[in-house]
C-alpha positions in Angstrom: 144.0 81.8 63.1 145.1 84.5 60.8 148.6 86.0 61.3 149.7 89.6 61.1 153.3 90.8 60.7 154.5 94.2 62.1 157.8 95.4 60.8 159.5 97.8 63.2 162.8 98.8 64.7 164.2 101.1 67.5 162.5 104.5 67.9 159.1 103.4 66.4 156.1 105.7 67.2 154.8 103.9 70.2 151.0 104.4 69.6 151.4 103.6 65.9 152.7 100.2 66.8 150.6 99.4 70.0 147.2 100.3 68.7 147.2 98.0 65.7 149.0 95.4 67.7 146.2 95.2 70.3 143.5 95.8 67.8 144.5 92.8 65.7 144.9 90.6 68.8 141.4 91.6 69.7 140.2 90.6 66.2 141.6 87.1 66.6 145.0 87.5 64.9 148.2 86.0 66.0 150.5 89.1 65.8 154.2 88.7 65.2 156.7 91.6 65.6 159.8 91.6 63.5 162.7 94.0 64.0 166.4 94.0 62.8 167.2 91.7 65.7 165.0 89.5 67.8 164.5 90.7 71.4 163.4 94.0 73.0 162.7 97.1 70.9 162.1 100.5 72.5 159.8 103.1 70.9 160.4 106.8 70.7 158.4 107.4 74.0 160.0 104.5 75.9 157.4 101.8 75.4 159.0 98.5 74.7 157.9 95.6 72.7 159.3 92.1 72.0 160.5 91.4 68.5 159.5 87.7 68.1 161.8 87.3 65.1 164.6 89.1 63.2 163.3 90.6 59.9 165.9 88.4 58.0 164.2 85.3 59.2 160.6 86.4 58.2 158.8 84.0 55.7 156.2 86.5 54.2 154.0 83.6 52.9 153.2 82.7 56.5 151.3 86.0 57.1 148.0 87.4 56.0 148.4 91.1 56.8 151.3 93.5 57.2 151.5 96.6 59.4 154.3 99.2 59.2 154.2 101.8 62.0 156.1 105.1 61.7 158.4 107.1 63.9 162.1 106.7 63.2 161.9 102.9 62.7 161.0 102.9 58.9 164.5 104.5 58.3 166.0 101.4 59.8 163.5 98.9 58.5 164.0 100.0 54.9 167.6 98.9 55.2 166.7 95.3 55.8 166.4 93.2 52.5 164.1 90.8 54.4 161.6 93.8 55.0 161.6 94.7 51.4 161.1 91.1 50.2 158.2 91.0 52.7 156.6 94.2 51.4 157.0 93.1 47.8 155.4 89.7 48.6 152.3 91.4 50.2 151.9 93.7 47.2 152.3 90.9 44.6 149.9 88.7 46.5 147.4 91.6 47.1 147.4 91.0 50.8 146.3 93.8 53.2 148.9 96.4 54.2 148.5 99.1 56.7 151.2 102.0 56.9 151.2 105.2 58.8 153.4 108.2 59.2 157.0 107.4 57.9 156.0 103.8 57.1 155.7 104.5 53.4 159.5 104.9 53.4 159.7 101.0 53.5 157.2 100.8 50.5 159.3 103.4 48.6 162.5 101.3 49.2 160.6 98.1 48.2 159.5 99.9 44.9 155.7 99.4 45.3 154.3 102.9 45.5 154.3 103.9 41.8 150.9 104.7 40.7 149.4 104.0 44.1 147.2 106.5 46.2 148.4 107.0 49.7 149.1 109.5 52.4 151.9 109.7 55.0 153.6 112.2 57.4 153.9 115.5 55.5 157.7 115.3 55.7 157.9 112.5 53.4 155.3 113.8 50.8 158.0 114.6 48.3 159.6 111.1 48.7 156.2 109.4 48.0 155.8 111.7 44.9 159.3 111.1 43.7 158.8 107.4 43.9 155.7 107.7 41.7 153.0 107.7 44.4 149.9 109.8 44.4 150.1 111.6 47.7 146.8 112.7 49.2 146.5 114.9 52.3 143.6 113.0 54.0 143.4 111.2 57.4 143.2 107.9 55.8 143.5 106.7 52.1 142.5 103.2 51.0 143.9 101.9 47.6 143.1 98.3 47.0 145.1 96.4 49.6 146.8 99.4 50.9 145.5 101.5 53.9 147.6 104.5 54.8 147.4 107.4 57.4 149.3 110.4 58.3 150.0 110.5 62.0 148.6 109.4 65.4 145.4 111.4 65.5 144.4 109.6 62.3 144.8 106.2 64.0 141.0 105.5 64.7 140.1 106.2 61.1 143.2 104.2 59.9 142.3 101.1 61.8 138.5 101.4 61.1 139.4 101.2 57.4 141.9 98.5 57.9 139.4 96.4 59.8 136.9 97.0 57.0 139.3 95.7 54.4 140.1 92.6 56.6 136.4 92.0 56.9 135.9 92.3 53.2 138.8 89.9 52.6 137.2 87.3 54.9 139.9 87.6 57.6 137.7 88.6 60.5 135.7 86.1 62.3 132.2 87.0 63.3 132.0 88.1 67.0 129.8 85.9 69.0 126.7 87.7 70.3 125.9 87.3 74.0 122.9 85.3 74.7 120.1 86.6 77.1 
C-alpha cells in the first residue's frame, strides 16, 4: 500500500487538509499526518485531525507522496527541521508533492523552489519570486513532481492533476469494475 505524508500544524486551512486526506484514502493510500507534536491538531475553522507522528520523527524514505496544506500551518511547519528534511528528500527523489495556498512557504524554507513553476496564495507571491520560483497565477500548476494551487476553490483541479501525476507514476491501483 502506498503511503502519503501530510505535513501540518495548528491553524491549517481545514478543507485544504481534509480534501486530499480523504481523496488519498479513497485511492488506496495509507495517509499519515505529521505535526510539530503528535496528537490532536485544530484547523482554522475548528476541524480537528490526529497527528499520527511528530514531524521530527518522520522518516521521509517511508513515504511515496507529500501534501502540504495551507492556512497558518506552513508558518509553523517551516520552522521544523524535520519538515525541511522531508521536503528536500521528496524533491531529490522526484517524488510527487502537492502544495496549496501558503504551503509553498515550507518549500521556500527548504530551498527547493528556485527555477520551479508554481502558484500559491497571492499574499506569498513575492516570497516565491524572491526564492527564485516562477510564480504563475493559475488555479493549478504542474511542474514535474510538483502540483500547486492557490486556494480552496482550486482544490478540485489541484487534486485532479495530483491524481493524474500519481497515476502516471504508477501509484494508483486500477479501480475494480463492478460485474453485471
